[in-house]
DRENGUTI-545822 format. One line per 2 residues: for each residue x, y, z of C-alpha. Coordinates in steps of 0.001 Angstrom, whole numbers, plus 500000, padded with zeros to 6 digits. Layout:
! DRENGUTI-545822
X/Y/Z | ...
END
This chain:
! DRENGUTI-545822
512407/465873/474841 | 510870/464021/478191
507420/461668/477614 | 504974/464602/479383
502948/461402/481131 | 506440/460262/482667
506912/463963/484053 | 503923/463881/485574
503873/460815/487120 | 506938/461694/488334
506033/465022/490138 | 502946/463368/491450
504996/461047/493559 | 507462/463356/494457
504372/465166/495626 | 503257/462070/497274
506300/460586/498945 | 507396/464958/500211
506359/464155/503636 | 507460/460739/503776
509312/459803/507182 | 513044/459965/506963
513052/456644/508449 | 510605/454445/505582
513567/453683/503534 | 511581/452663/500670
509485/456120/500827 | 512413/458219/500276
514124/455814/497523 | 510722/455941/495715
511187/459912/496634 | 514890/460143/495372
514351/457917/491759 | 511084/460874/491395
512900/463798/491794 | 515760/462567/490522
514179/462157/486776 | 512322/465642/487291
515913/467208/487963 | 517198/465213/485082
513885/466726/482818 | 514547/470310/484206
518066/470489/482936 | 517737/469118/479585
518317/471555/476516 | 514214/471657/475785
513097/470885/479602 | 510881/474050/478769
508799/472370/476405 | 508477/469349/478675
507321/472346/481794 | 505156/474584/478821
503437/471354/477777 | 503144/470012/481510
501826/472956/482487 | 499015/472581/479091
498419/469392/479300 | 497849/468177/483114
494831/468600/485237 | 496615/468124/488062
497021/472139/489696 | 499706/471101/492151
501450/469702/488672 | 500570/472583/486988
501699/475261/489716 | 505315/472956/489572
505665/473709/485776 | 505097/477039/486495
507408/476992/489482 | 509970/475138/487037
509233/477597/483822 | 509896/480843/486611
513506/479084/487321 | 514045/478722/484025
513431/482049/482935 | 515458/483779/485529
518270/481428/485227 | 518599/483126/481270
517345/481488/477960 | 517367/482161/474328
515403/484638/472721 | 513600/481870/470365
512457/480078/473247 | 511414/483167/475583
509140/484150/472349 | 507857/480622/472585
507142/480909/476093 | 505044/483699/476127
502966/482401/472732 | 502126/479103/474528
501286/481070/477828 | 498811/483741/475847
497115/481150/473854 | 496999/478876/477073
495349/482153/478817 | 492702/483004/475856
491722/479498/475586 | 490902/478682/478988
489335/481121/480480 | 486216/479318/482511
489720/477581/483810 | 491224/481026/485385
488002/482300/486244 | 487583/478719/488987
491201/477648/489850 | 492990/478406/493019
494747/481864/493249 | 497955/480584/494356
498148/478965/490833 | 497368/482952/488818
499815/484226/490990 | 501991/481654/489509
501098/482157/485785 | 501285/486190/486874
505187/485819/487704 | 505829/484023/484645
504022/486262/482377 | 505756/488953/484256
509476/487342/483947 | 508642/487693/479835
507482/491127/480134 | 510705/492455/482005
513112/490169/480058 | 511575/491316/476906
509992/494886/477477 | 510016/497129/475541
512645/496363/472564 | 512142/492644/472049
507920/492623/472916 | 506959/496261/472586
503665/495190/471898 | 503562/493338/475582
500004/495412/477712 | 498563/495808/473612
498555/491766/473614 | 497735/491798/477456
494868/494266/477105 | 493580/493165/474026
492342/489823/475561 | 490041/491583/478939
486862/491940/477031 | 486967/488244/478072
485794/488632/481446 | 486335/489258/484554
488741/486073/485247 | 491304/487652/482958
490810/490790/484385 | 491572/489158/487522
494437/488287/486005 | 495473/491472/483618
495430/492856/487528 | 497593/489737/489231
500315/490559/486575 | 500375/494526/487370
501109/493457/491122 | 504032/491077/490085
505573/493747/487845 | 505213/496321/490997
507091/493638/492818 | 508968/492610/490435
510389/495492/488415 | 508954/498581/490252
509807/498016/493905 | 513590/498999/495497
515104/495780/495926 | 518743/496705/497486
519990/492487/496112 | 519155/494086/492450
522423/494305/491163 | 523095/498216/489499
523115/496634/485689 | 518907/495465/486366
518174/498357/488323 | 518916/500610/485106
517184/497846/483369 | 513986/498169/485770
514196/501612/485361 | 514067/501524/481622
511029/499561/481910 | 509211/502196/483878
509833/504889/481300 | 507970/502637/478759
505322/502033/480759 | 505078/505460/481734
505692/507045/478057 | 503423/504546/476159
499456/504527/476519 | 499424/501460/478383
499367/502774/481850 | 496116/504690/480723
494711/501596/479745 | 494958/500086/482603
493488/503465/485090 | 490965/502728/482522
490569/499173/483097 | 490533/499988/486885
487606/502328/486412 | 485310/500442/484501
485524/497960/487776 | 484992/500971/490048
482085/502025/488843 | 480406/498986/489757
481809/497841/492227 | 479545/496174/494477
477243/495167/491653 | 477996/491483/492165
480150/489044/494235 | 482651/489100/490985
482630/492679/491149 | 483383/493095/494326
486655/490659/494067 | 487498/492418/490544
487449/496171/492958 | 489296/494703/495321
492045/494131/493138 | 491805/497211/490964
491892/498935/494292 | 495223/497097/495525
496805/497816/491671 | 495755/501704/492032
497037/501912/495487 | 500481/500315/493854
501063/502013/490727 | 500179/506213/492098
503182/506641/493874 | 505441/506195/490130
502837/506933/487440 | 501962/510331/486390
499113/512225/488928 | 497045/512401/486350
495609/509334/485479 | 494739/509711/489136
493660/512391/489639 | 490955/513218/487181
487287/513356/486745 | 487251/509635/486342
489484/507914/488814 | 488987/510375/491482
485452/510445/491932 | 485553/507120/491925
487704/507055/495090 | 486016/509185/496747
482798/507750/496588 | 484351/504617/498064
485216/506736/500756 | 481899/508183/501556
479727/505173/500328 | 481460/501769/500992
481834/499963/504205 | 483253/497111/501595
485872/499205/499949 | 486281/502652/502303
489717/501285/503561 | 491496/500346/500421
489910/503569/498865 | 491729/505612/502037
495081/503806/500996 | 494635/505511/497531
493660/508343/498826 | 497004/508312/500815
499283/507219/497927 | 497751/510429/496436
499070/512832/499450 | 502210/510901/499113
503406/511020/496209 | 506458/513410/495615
505885/516449/493587 | 507009/520220/494551
505982/521830/497167 | 503640/524774/495053
502164/521760/493467 | 501577/519454/496611
499449/523121/498417 | 498156/523442/494863
496901/519469/494570 | 495188/519953/498194
493709/522656/497036 | 492167/521582/494218
491147/517979/495556 | 489407/520056/498381
491210/517895/500563 | 490026/519125/504192
486328/519421/503090 | 486575/516102/501904
488032/514539/504843 | 485532/516895/507301
482837/515251/505874 | 483748/511364/505953
482184/509057/508776 | 485222/508219/510751
482897/507823/514090 | 481404/504306/512786
484840/502831/512724 | 487996/502150/514243
489448/500696/510993 | 488230/503443/509164
488923/506277/511901 | 492669/504344/511089
493348/504961/507274 | 491812/507882/507828
494020/508765/510205 | 497054/507876/508310
495550/510045/505612 | 495150/513196/507981
498636/512902/509164 | 500096/512790/505748
498395/515806/504091 | 499386/517977/508100
502985/516746/507267 | 502798/517591/504084
501622/521277/504757 | 504081/521353/507511
506736/520932/504709 | 505078/523145/502741
505663/525775/504884 | 508862/525475/505390
509604/525872/502115 | 507625/528869/501099
509334/530981/504251 | 512484/529702/503039
511613/531281/499329 | 510192/534405/500502
506500/533340/499352 | 504339/534201/501841
501211/534163/500014 | 501793/530658/499638
502966/530650/503551 | 499856/531907/504718
497521/529796/502478 | 499316/526736/503647
499156/527720/506960 | 495745/528463/507025
494740/525158/505972 | 497047/523549/508990
495123/525342/510993 | 491635/524367/509439
492733/520359/509724 | 493523/520393/512856
490484/519769/514841 | 490472/516426/512623
493739/515440/514157 | 492461/516101/517742
489446/514200/517418 | 491689/511333/516683
494908/512221/518692 | 492095/512045/522036
490243/509191/520314 | 489687/505726/522524
491613/503073/520264 | 495591/504115/520801
495764/502402/517426 | 493760/505151/515965
495943/507800/518068 | 499164/506577/516984
497929/507260/513207 | 498197/511106/513284
501422/511073/516210 | 503897/511945/513975
501746/515788/512834 | 500975/516007/516199
504733/515681/517599 | 505872/518300/514884
503284/520587/516126 | 504689/519745/519758
507583/519949/519267 | 509957/521507/516371
507260/524083/515892 | 506273/525225/519275
510457/525373/519730 | 510640/527709/516429
507784/529864/517521 | 509235/530102/520970
512214/531389/520067 | 511170/533607/517709
509315/535190/520439 | 510232/539153/520505
511354/539097/517053 | 508944/540367/514055
506479/538109/513263 | 505409/537418/509338
501778/538546/508797 | 501927/535300/506509
502684/532888/509679 | 499363/532380/510959
499919/528991/512001 | 500668/529077/515695
501428/526296/517455 | 500822/527514/521429
497718/527912/520236 | 497019/523841/520234
498877/523529/523512 | 495320/522464/525340
494404/520405/522771 | 497651/518376/522796
497876/518013/526425 | 494570/516927/526513
495143/514015/523862 | 498634/512853/525891
496500/512816/529114 | 493894/510628/527337
496472/508533/525958 | 498240/507981/529211
495221/506897/531103 | 495197/502643/531412
493380/501010/528613 | 490204/499618/530171
491207/496060/528383 | 493062/493791/530106
494185/492131/527111 | 495177/495171/525438
499246/495125/524690 | 500935/496302/527894
504387/496816/525765 | 502567/498818/523001
500711/500737/525267 | 504096/501239/527646
505726/502487/524483 | 503207/504938/523194
503307/506591/527021 | 506303/507316/526520
506882/509006/522914 | 503623/510672/524371
505619/511924/527618 | 508639/513269/525413
506224/515857/523795 | 504636/516475/527210
508320/517573/528257 | 509104/519675/525701
506173/521497/526499 | 506677/521957/529703
510734/523230/528982 | 508706/525474/526559
505603/526650/527687 | 505489/526208/531760
502760/528672/532398 | 500223/527062/529899
501243/523728/531091 | 500398/524867/534370
496923/526104/533822 | 495584/522940/531690
496769/520562/534826 | 494781/523635/537096
491694/523483/534965 | 492191/519733/534723
492797/519066/538488 | 489476/521630/539179
487376/519232/536885 | 487754/516145/539118
485503/515085/541372 | 485903/515778/545270
486278/512261/546605 | 489331/510600/545764
486668/507207/545830 | 484164/509038/543177
487269/509285/540772 | 488613/506790/537899
492325/505367/539321 | 493029/505560/535999
492314/509783/535453 | 494067/510186/538523
497286/507523/537451 | 497339/509913/534504
END
């Protein structure tokens, strides 16, 4: 095995001369020699051991990062079972004995360490390393830095194993699915969410807790879509999310992202409606301070849009299965949601308005056409949501959003694109309900000042 000191020196030299001019022959020669030495070590049968020792013993962050990158490449390329065991034992032992180091060092180094541990999990869990999460969770009491490292590992697992990647082979995709199933079936996800809850309960207690809570909410957001919904919608996690939504200026936007993931989670229409009712989602949304902050209004707009689209999906399903009770319940909820939709659709910020465009487009497009085509036909009493009743609100929002912005620095191309999308809704309403459109325009014109000079040119043009 190569001498670790020489290996470290070669890595440092390679970094030192990485940006050397191509015309500096001496520098290029030194750089080539250093890189050749490093590559020779990596290509040896026991190169992994040299890389592991380099990571453990070097005091230079960039060298540690290089060593982890080399280990990542080795694991990706494939190693024997005994090598995998040796690497994971060494890394977990190092993590346990270097808590203070982990706490103070650069995020990029901690992220790379998380990736390497993730690759070990991907290779050996659950068959060859069934205790992977048990061992990692056992380290959490050692301090906030280890908890944060665990969240980094969970995020790396989500990226490397959970998220869809078209470049993965069918065999790799099947292997990843086995890992996900094992994580869902075991206790590791419940214990991981318990760890998240312990952080969020004191989210703003200190700078350390704020940093941890940022990682906790990001982890929560990534995992909601594929774990048991009961891990989130319960008496522990859900109240913490809602508390942050209502009270924390720091965390209300990431908390809103978590709420969106809950609403967007796949389930049957019956279960989705029951969940929305159980969570009292409409009452919760109506009580939020969305007028205080445009960024928060954007995030809540995404949630409101998702709730609306989910309710429309529920209504379609219940209509086809003749579930009049559930059709009426979902329609009633959609009616109750609409005031929030119209408030955000007519918002001063285009970015906020765009967040609810999909549900507005659905109401002013497909649903309105369906209602118009059904005129004269018998209507079920369960059809409580009538899109035509909201034509004035839709047209008002379109009028507000098609006005040229006061800010000359606004992106003109984005504004024009949104304007075209809004005019598509407008033209559909004109075709379906010309008299309602004319009534709105007449009322709008009557409310303009009598003298053209007194009219805001943006209002007149719109």
